[in-house]
KOLDO-327679 format. One record per residue (C-alpha): x negated, y negated, z; residue in one letter. Coordinates in steps of 0.25 Angstrom, whole numbers, plus 2048, in hexadecimal, padded with zeros to 3 digits. Layout:
BEGIN
XYZA...
END
This chain:
BEGIN
B8844DC82XB7E44AC8CXB82453C96XB8045EC8BXB73459C88XB6F45AC97XB74467C99XB6B46CC8DXB5F466C91XB6246ECA0XB6447AC97XB5847AC92XB4F477C9EXB55483CA4XB5D479CAFXB6B47FCAAXB7048BCA6XB7648FC98XB7849DC9EXB8749ACA2XB8E49BC94XB9A49EC98XB9E49ACA6XBAA4A0CAEXBB5495CADXBBB495CBDXBCA490CBBXBD448ACC4XBDD493CCAXBE948ECC3XBE348BCB7XBE349CCB7XBED4A6CB0XBF54AECB8XBEC4BACB4XBE14B3CB8XBE44B1CC5XBE94BFCC7XBDB4C4CC2XBD44BBCCCXBDC4BFCD6XBD94CFCD3XBCB4CBCD3XBCB4C6CE1XBD14D1CE7XBC84D9CDEXBBD4D4CE5XBC34D3CF3XBC64E3CF2XBB74E3CEEXBAE4E8CFBXBA44E1D04XB974E0CFDXB8E4D8D06XB864D0CFBXB894C4CF3XB7F4C6CE6XB884CFCDFXB944C9CDBXB9A4D7CD5XB964DDCE2XB9E4D2CEBXBAB4D2CF3XBB54C9CF6XBB14CAD05XBA24C7D01XBA54BACFDXBAC4B7D0AXBA14BED13XB954B6D0CXB9E4ABD0DXBA04ABD1CXB924AED1FXB8B4A2D18XB9A499D19XB8F48FD24XB8548DD19XB8D48CD0EXB97481D12XB96473D17XB87471D0FXB81471CFEXB83480CFEXB90480CFEXB9547ECEEXB8B486CEAXB8B491CF4XB9B493CF1XB97491CE3XB9049DCE3XB994A5CECXBA54A1CE0XB9C4A5CD5XB984B3CDCXBA74B6CDFXBAA4B2CD1XBA24BCCCDXBA74C6CD6XBB44C3CD0XBB04C8CC3XBAB4D3CC7XBB74DACCDXBBA4DBCBCXBC84D4CC2XBC44C4CBCXBBB4C2CB0XBB04BECAFXBB24B2CA5XBBA4ABCB1XBB64A5CBDXBBB4A5CC9XBC849BCCCXBCA48FCD4XBD3488CDDXBD6479CDAXBE0477CE3XBDB467CE3XBE5468CD7XBF046BCDFXBEC465CEDXBF9461CF2XC00470CEEXBF4479CEEXBFC484CF5XC05485CE9XBFB48BCE1XBFD49ACDBXBF049CCE3XBF949ECEEXC024A8CE8XC064B7CECXC004B9CDEXBF24B5CE1XBEC4B1CEDXBF94B1CF7XBFE4A4D00XBF8499D04XBFF499D12XC014A5D19XC0D4ABD25XC044B6D29XC024B4D38XBF44B4D38XBF34AAD2AXBEF4B9D1FXBF34B6D10XBFF4BFD0EXC004BFCFFXBF84BFCEFXBEA4C7CEFXBE54C5CFDXBF04C6D06XBEF4CED12XBF04DDD10XBE84DBD03XBDB4D3D08XBD34D3D12XBC94C8D15XBBA4C9D17XBB34D1D25XBB04C4D2EXBA44C9D34XB9F4BBD36XBAD4B9D3EXBAC4ADD34XBBD4AED32XBC14AAD41XBCD4B4D3FXBCE4BED4BXBDB4BFD4DXBE74C3D44XBE64CBD35XBD64C9D35XBD74CFD27XBE14C7D1EXBDE4BAD16XBE24AFD1DXBE74A2D16XBF2496D1DXBEE48DD14XBF247DD17XBFF47DD0DXC04470D0BXBF746AD0FXBEE462D02XBE3465CFEXBD845BCF9XBDD456CE9XBD4456CDFXBD6446CDCXBCF445CEBXBC4450CEAXBC044DCDBXBBA440CE4XBB044BCE8XBAB44CCDAXBA443FCDBXB96440CE3XB8843FCDCXB8044ACE3XB85458CE8XB81454CF6XB8A449CF4XB96453CEDXB9545ECF8XB95453D03XBA444CD00XBA945BCFBXBA7461D06XBA6457D11XBB044CD0FXBB8453D04XBBA45ED09XBC2464CFCXBBC473CFFXBBE474D0FXBCD46FD0BXBCF47BD03XBCC484D0DXBD147FD18XBDF47AD11XBE2488D0AXBDB491D13XBE448AD1FXBE248ED2EXBDC49AD2FXBDB49DD21XBCD4A4D1EXBCC49AD12XBCD490D1DXBC0498D22XBB2491D1EXBAA4A0D20XBB64ABD19XBBD4A3D12XBBA4AAD05XBC64B5D0CXBCF4ACD03XBCE4AECF4XBD249FCF5XBC449CCF8XBBD49FCE9XBC9494CE4XBC748BCEDXBB748DCECXBB948ECDEXBC047FCDEXBB447BCE7XBA9481CDDXBB1479CD0XBB046CCDAXBA146DCDBXBA1471CCCXBA9464CC8XB9E45CCD0XB94462CC8XB9A462CB9XB98451CBCXB89450CBAXB8145BCB5XB76455CC0XB8245ACC9XB81469CC7XB7246ACCBXB75461CD9XB74467CE6XB6D461CF4XB74461D00XB70468D0EXB73476D11XB7947AD1FXB6C479D27XB5E480D23XB6348DD2AXB6A48FD1DXB6549ED19XB63498D0AXB5D48CD0EXB4D48ED0FXB4E487D1EXB53479D19XB61475D18XB5D46ED0CXB68472CFEXB5F479CF3XB6347DCE5XB5A489CE8XB5F48ECF4XB6949BCF3XB77498CF6XB7C4A0D05XB804AED00XB804AFCF1XB744B1CE7XB724A4CE1XB6B496CE5XB71488CE4XB6C487CD4XB73492CD2XB7F48DCD5XB7E47ECCFXB8347FCC1XB90489CC0XB8B48BCB0XB7D490CB2XB7449BCB4XB7B4A1CC1XB8B49CCBEXB9249CCB3XBA1496CB4XBA8487CB5XBB4482CB8XBC247FCB3XBC8471CB2XBD4471CBDXBDD467CC1XBD6464CCDXBCB45ECC5XBCC450CC4XBC2447CBEXBB8442CC8XBB3433CCAXBA7432CBFXB99437CC7XB8E430CC3XB8343ECBCXB7643DCC4XB6A43ECB9XB6944FCB8XB5B450CB5XB54460CB4XB4E45ECC2XB6045ECC6XB5D46DCC2XB55475CC8XB5047FCC2XB5448CCCCXB4A492CD6XB444A0CD3XB494A2CE1XB4F4B3CE3XB554BCCE9XB504CACEFXB5B4D5CEAXB564DDCF5XB594D2D00XB664D8D06XB6B4CCD0DXB754C8D05XB794BBD0AXB6D4B3D06XB624B5CFFXB564BAD00XB4A4B3D06XB524ABD10XB534ADD20XB624B1D24XB674A7D2DXB734A6D36XB7D49BD35XB7C493D40XB87495D4DXB9148DD4AXB9F486D51XBAB490D4CXBB4487D46XBC248FD42XBC4489D31XBD2489D31XBD747AD2EXBD046DD2AXBCB46BD39XBC0476D36XBB3477D34XBB447CD28XBA847DD22XBA147BD2FXB9746CD2BXB9C461D20XB9245FD14XB89451D18XB92446D12XB8E43FD07XB9342FD04XB9F42DCFCXBA0421CF6XBAE41ECF4XBB8411CF7XBC340DCFEXBCC406CF5XBDA40ACF5XBE4405CEBXBF3405CECXBF9410CE6XC0340DCDBXC12414CE0XC1E40DCDCXC23405CE8XC2D411CEDXC2241ACEBXC2A422CE1XC21428CD2XC2C42ECC6XC2643ACC2XC24436CB5XC1B42BCB8XC11435CBEXC0543ACB5XC06449CB4XBF9453CB5XBF344DCA9XBF343FCAEXBE9438CB6XBE343FCC1XBDF434CCEXBD3436CD6XBD3432CE2XBC7427CE4XBC142ACD6XBB741FCD9XBB5422CE8XBAA42ACE7XBA341ECE1XBA4413CE9XBAB413CF7XBAA40DD05XBB0414D11XBAC416D20XBA2422D1CXB9A418D14XB9A40CD1CXB9C407D2BXB9E3FAD28XBAB3F4D2FXBAE3F0D1FXBAA3F9D12XBA33F6D09XBA73F2CFDXBA83FBCF2XB9C3F3CEAXB953F2CF7XB96401CF8XB92404CECXB863FBCECXB82401CFAXB8340FCF4XB7D410CE6XB7A420CE3XB74423CF0XB71432CF1XB7A43BCFAXB6F440D03XB65439D0AXB5A443D11XB5343DD1EXB4743CD20XB4043DD2DXB46434D39XB3C428D3BXB35428D49XB3D421D52XB38415D5AXB39411D67XB3C402D68XB44402D5AXB4D40BD4EXB43411D44XB49411D37XB46417D2BXB4B413D1EXB5041AD12XB56417D06XB63418D0BXB6441AD18XB5B414D24XB5941FD30XB58419D3CXB5241FD4AXB5841AD55XB52417D63XB5A421D69XB5542CD5FXB6142AD58XB62428D47XB6941ED41XB6C41FD31XB70411D2AXB72413D1EXB6C409D13XB78407D0AXB8440AD14XB89401D20XB8740DD28XB7E417D33XB7F424D38XB7A426D47XB73434D4AXB6F436D58XB6343AD5DXB5B447D5DXB6544AD4FXB5944CD42XB5E447D38XB5F450D2DXB65449D20XB6C43BD1EXB78439D15XB8042DD10XB8A430D19XB85439D25XB7943ED2CXB7644CD2EXB6D450D39XB6A459D46XB6545CD52XB59465D54XB5D474D51XB6D46ED4EXB7646ED45XB76462D3AXB80456D3DXB8544BD37XB8643DD3BXB8F433D34XB91424D33XB9A41CD3EXBA741BD35XBB3414D35XBC041ED32XBC641AD25XBD7419D29XBE141ED22XBEA413D1CXBF6417D14XBF9413D07XC0640BD07XC09410CF9XC07420CFBXC0F428D02XC0E42FD10XC0C43DD16XC0E443D08XC0F451D06XC09458CFEXC1345BCF2XC1E451CF4XC1C44ACEAXC1544ACDDXC0A43FCDDXC07440CEBXBFB446CF3XBFD44CD00XBF0448D0BXBE6455D0EXBE4459D1BXBDB451D23XBCD455D27XBCC454D36XBC144FD3EXBC045AD45XBBE462D38XBB5456D34XBAB459D40XBAC468D3FXBA6465D32XB9B45CD37XBA244ED2FXBA5440D33XBB5441D38XBB6432D36XBB1436D27XBBA43FD25XBC7438D2BXBC342CD22XBC2436D15XBD143AD18XBD642CD1AXBD1427D0DXBD6435D06XBE5433D0BXBE4424D06XBDE428CF8XBEB432CF8XBF4428CFCXBEF41FCF0XBF042BCE7XBFF42CCEDXC0241ECEDXC00420CDDXC0A429CDCXC0542FCCFXC03420CC9XBF5423CC8XBF3430CC5XBF443DCCBXBEC449CD3XBEC457CCEXBF345DCD9XBFF44ECD8XC0B459CD9XC10452CCCXC0645BCC5XC09467CCCXC18467CC7XC1D45FCD4XC28461CDDXC2B45BCEAXC29464CF5X
END
């Protein structure tokens, strides 16, 4: 009742729109009928057969390759920063309308999505990869070409690659390549649901794109070595891109649905001030256009508003997240949309009028075909995770066996790994004490600190002793050697920034700085690496599909990958150790405490 009243007041004030009265429903692929699946495939083929239009405003004229080429051209600006989610939401909306315009897809339906988190242990068994639909997950072709399905070699050609972003110079240069890591598991629904707990957009993007990395995992695991889907620029060549990004957009949508304020929360930083949409600043803003498409961010925050009109169906991976404490929603949270407009006569279709064309800075060419690669070029600035390291012994029997009749069915409880971990947690990232802070101590330190602490001007150095500039959450000290020390008020940790670096922003787990005219660089606190400690009650070396109640470990993120994305190697190493221990705890329980949506007992399990 309270929420309905708030919505009524907001609508009366013109802050939300009643224009979307009949939203399209975006369904999970496996919930669609065979006829609906066949219609979707026909629509994608029709779009793939359209000639390139070279414009991105009118989806009824856009071809499949238009989406590929503009994504490739703008990948540098659209990944690894605040624009990631709204950019891809705009892309999905244009793609949806383009599909409808083919006449093969009904206007009442949205694009489907693939909730692979609900079958993380055997995702490659989905009928998406059947000959009837989009072809095999793996390839027996010497060049890794897809040989079956609607986008098979000889039926479909990938988009021209004038920028050379695809990086393929030998073999068949026109076929769609896919060589999925069949047998390699994906992040489970019980794990990625933890990423819905943050209370700000900055924290949400930081956790899910920097630490959780579910988006990149979907690309590189399904695309595989040398696959188009694994390439951050030309990944829309593969029709699985849109099924995957439907899931990614749903994830943001799910976070937004938790609180009215979340629907209007948009903050953070762009890739750099050189972004053609940026007006010369790297600060993200709701009134800025996203790259490629004719929408400002404010147009894209509500899925049922003036511009967009869709909602998502419930899927098996929709594990109930822990309750969040909703921020107060005020009329200033929903800023009225600006009067910025585009000149129809402008022939530059990759950006709105009034922005200068700026080339992306030269960056190292890194192959994007494995978890070691620079998939997003640079990671989002990471917000702190408040969680606790408390490992309980599982409930397995002495012999580790469990009777199938004792296992909860799909309708039983679903276990969420670390349901309360984002509320109270102390690990190596939040303290550099020899002994970690207790849960109570940590809670008293953190309070409700904001996620981003914008650094102000650095204090003038004093020759005889360091100069300290206090902030309510940190102290910035200029040292005699002109280096800078950031000391956090509520945490036992410091971050050292070398001399000559200018601090751009201070965050709760890192500091972003740059040399004059140089790229942004992140600095982290020195932290002990958390070592993996095996659970004596958990099975080791679990193979996906070998037991109905056991989950296998996802592939680790290597230090090469972390460093290429400007992340902390120690952080990602520790996070993987923690993930393995959470999975051990789940496996040790042998389904006695509930199941994962991916537990094979919920998928007609039979031993591999």
